[in-house]
N, C-alpha and C positions, 0 to 999 in steps of 0.2 A: 435425302439430306437430313443430318443430323441436327437436333435441335440447336445445339450450341452454335454450329455452323450457320444455320438458318438465321439465327438473331444477327451474327456478325454480317451475313450478306444484306440483311434489311438495313442495318446501320450505315452500311457502306452505301447503299442505294439511297436511302434516305439524305445521307450527306452529300452525294453527288448532285442531287436534286436540288438541294438547299442553295448549294455554291453556285449551281447553274442559273436558279432564280435570281441569286444576288448579282451575279454577273450581268444578266438582263436588265435587272431593276436599275444597277449603276448606269447602264448604257442608255435606258430609257429615261432616267432622270436628267442626264445630260442633254438629251435630245429635246426634253420638255423645259430645261433651262433656256436653252437656246431660241426655243418656240416662244416662249414667254418674253425673252429679250425682244423679238420682233413684233411683239403685240403692243409694246409700249409706244407711247408718242414723243415721250423725253427720256433720253438715257444718258449715263455717266459712262464713259470709256476711259480707262487708265491704260497708259501704256509704260511700263517700267523698263529699266536697263541699269546696268552698272556703270554709268557714264552716259555720254550725249548720243550715242550711236543710234538709240531707239527713236530720237526725235525725227528721224528720216522716215521712219515707219508712221509716226503720228502725223508729219506732214502730207505724207502722201494721203493717208486716211482722211485728214481733214478737207483736202482738196476734193476726193472723190465723194465724200459725205454730203458736201455742198451740192455737188453735181446731181448726186442721186435722189435726194430728196425723200429718203426714206422714213425719217423722223421729223417731228416739227422742231425739235431742238436737242443737241448733241453737246454735251460738256466733256471736252477733252482734257485730261489730267496726265501730265508727263511726271511721274514719279521716279527720280533719281535714287536709285538704290545703293549708289556708292556711299559709303560710310567714312571713308578718309582719302584726303589727298595726298596722304604719306604712301598709300597703296591700296589696291582694290582686292577683289576676290582672288585674282589670280597670284596675290602676294602671300595668301594665307597658306599655311604649312600643311592643314589636314582639310579633307574633303568635309569632315564632320562640322568643322568650324563653318566653312562655307555655307553649308546646307541650314546650320543654326541663324546665322547673320541674314541669309535671304528670307527665312521664315519669319523672321522679327520685323524685317521690311515690309513683307506681305501683311502681316497682321496689321501693323500700323496703316498701311494703305486701305484696308478695309474698314478699319475704325473710324480713320480721320475723313475719309472722302466717300466711302460708301457706293463703290462702283457697280455697275449692272454687268460689266464685263472687263477682264484684265487680259491685256495682249502682254506677254513677255518679248518684248523687242530686242533680245539679247541671246546669243546661242550658249553662251556659258552659263547663264541663269537658267534657260530653258532645260539643259541637261541636268541640273540639279533638282527642279521642281518636283519631280515626281517622288522624290524621298524627303520632301518637307512634311511637317505636320500639318501644314495649312492646306495640302492638297488633299488630305484625307477629311479635313473637318468644315471645308467651304462648300456652300452651295452656288457660289458665283462662278459662271462658265469662265475658264482660262484656257488661253490659247498660247502656244509657244511657237517659236519660229524654226525649231529644228525639223519638225515633219514638212512644213512645205518646203525647206530646203531639200530635204532628202528627195521628196516627190519631184522637185525641178531637177535635180541631178539624174535620178533614175529615167525621167522622161527623155533626156538628151542622150544618155548612156544607151538606151534601147533604140534610139534612132540611129546610132553610130555604133554598131557593135564591135568594132576595132579601136574606138577611142577609150582613152584614159581620161580621168578627172583629178585635176589638182585642187584639194581642199585646203584653202588658206584660212587658219583660224587661231584663236587665242591658246596659250599653253592647257587651260583648264579643257576647253572645247577639244582638244586634240588628245588629251590624256583620258577623258571621259570616252572617246572612241565611238560615240553613238552614231554618227553618220555612217562610218564605214560598216558598223555591225548592222544597222537597219538596211543599207544597201546590199549588203551580202545576204540577208534575209529574203531579199527581194529577187535572188540569183545572179548577183554581180560578183564577180571572183575578185578577191582582195587585190590582185596584180593590177587592176584597173584603177585602183583608189589610192592616190599619193596624199598623204596627210603633211602639212607643212605648218609648224606652229611660228607665230610671229611675236615674240616678245617685245614689249614696251610700243608696238607701233601704234596701239590705239591714243597712248598719251601724245605721241607725235602728231597724228592725224587731227586730234581736238587742238592742239596749237596752232596748227597749219596744213589743211590737208593737200596743199600743193606746193608746200615748202620744200626747200633744197634738202633738209634733213629727212624729212618724210619720203623723199624720192629716192635718196641713198639707202634708206633702210629698206624700201620696196623692193629695189633692185637686188639687194643682198639676199633676201627672202626667195625671190623669183630665180636667183641663181641657184641657190641651195635646193630648191624643188626640182628644179630642172635636172640637177645632178643625180636625182633618184631614178630617172627615166632612161632605160637604155637605148633607145632610138634617138638619134639626133635631129629626125624631123618627125616628131609624133603627130598623131592625131589626138588632139586634145582640147578639154574643156577647162576652164578656169571657175573656180567656184569660191566666192567671197562670203564665208560664212562667220562673218562678224559683222553686225550693222554698221561698225564705224567705216569699214573697208570701203563700201559703196562712195563715199564722199570723195575717195581718191581714185576713182575708176580711170581717169585720164592717164595717171601716174603708172597705173597696173598696165593700161594698154601699151604705154611708151616702154615700160620696162620688158615686156617680152619682145617688141620690136628690136630693142637694144641686142637681145640675145638671138635673134633671127628666127624666133617662132611666132606663128600666126595661129592662135587659138581658133578653134571652131566657134566659141561663144564665150562670153564672160556671163556666169549666172549669179544674180544677185535676188535671194529670197525676200528682201525687204518689203516690196510690194505685193508679192504673191501670198504673204501671211496674211494679209487682210481682205482676199477675195471673198472669203466666206460673208464678210458683212455685206456684200451687195448682190444678194440673189435677184435674179431678173424679175421674178415675181413681185418682188417687195419694191420696185423702183416707182418713183414718182407718187407715193403715198400721200405726200403733201404738196402744197404750192410751192414753199421754199423750207429750208433748214436754218435756223438760228444755231451758230455755233460760237462756243465759248472755248477759250484756251488757257490753260494755266500749266505752269512749269514750277514744279516745287524741288528742293534738295536741302539735305542737311549740311552739306559741304559747299564752300564758297566756289563760284564758277568764275574763273578769272576772266579778265576783259579780252585777252587774246583768244580765249576759247569762244567767247560770246561772238566776236567779230569774226573768227574763222568758221564756225558752224553756223553762225547766224547768215552769213553770205551765201553759203548753199542753200540753207532753208529758204531763204526768200524766193528762189526762183520756182519753188514748188508751192509754199505757203507762207506768204508775209505775215500771216496771222501767228504762225507758229514761232516765227522769227522774232516777233515782237515779244511774245511771251518768254522766250528765252532771255530777250534783252532785259525783261522786267520781272526776273524769277523770283518767287518766293522762297527766302532762306529761313530755313527753320532747324537750327543746330540740333534740337532735341528730338527729331522727327521719328527715329527709332533707336531702339538699344542694341548695341553691338559689341562694346567692350568686353562684358561680362562673358561672352561666347568665345572670346579670342584667348587662348591659353599659351599658345606657342608664340616664340619669338619670331616676329615678321622680319 
């Protein structure tokens, strides 16, 4: 081997070793962060969403945390990352704007509330998270809802090799195409995966998750999705990949009945995303768990939304419903206007 070639070979080898170690260190760091999290007796868990859908994730976690007694005290904070009631992330024209605004929200969340763990209870924001600057600079463990959703779909598609899945989601989640790409990486063909965007459905659900308007919109999107399937009587799973959609589960079920289709199952990853918080070996570390809840928002949450979502939350966690009813309004919670340059 020539001297110059040998030097290049050594440099390449050293580079590969460096990046290999760096990757291992990142993975180890994440594991250590979660291990340190479970060593604490009191923790602060933040749930964030671009609206009120993630409150269902928090309500479920509140209920399970009280029952599991893993910590002596848990402070739950719901951080509404919605920046304007005139339009949310799906109304922004560029992906860059969405990332910068969410990044600003995450930095404010860290600065103001010092969470030990962040749960992104939103598919739209979860698909954007890895491209935020925050994701590279924080030591706080962060868990999104996309991966649990993909795992849930994959489990059922594997169990029924002839079945398809319809993924109902927001425009941003559908355009990001993360669920389909990750399912294809797991070996599932794209023909088995139907994507259906549901514009404006989030707003209707927040104002009335079982209202006539919400029912009509869901009927329209179900009809549109079924038109994409060649078989009249398909083997089908329905995946609700927006945290808001689970509020209206009854309407989804009725919509498919209207069109004469009986899905194998309705898949909702909202609860599954918090499973990692309750490892069996950590259960009952304490006699009881004291829980506090706080909902904070920079935009006003209207009474009709509080009444609608609050009614649903009461069945799972009355404490979470009460926190919504007495939410903390902070108009200057995080900056966003300077990051939005396009006309919305």
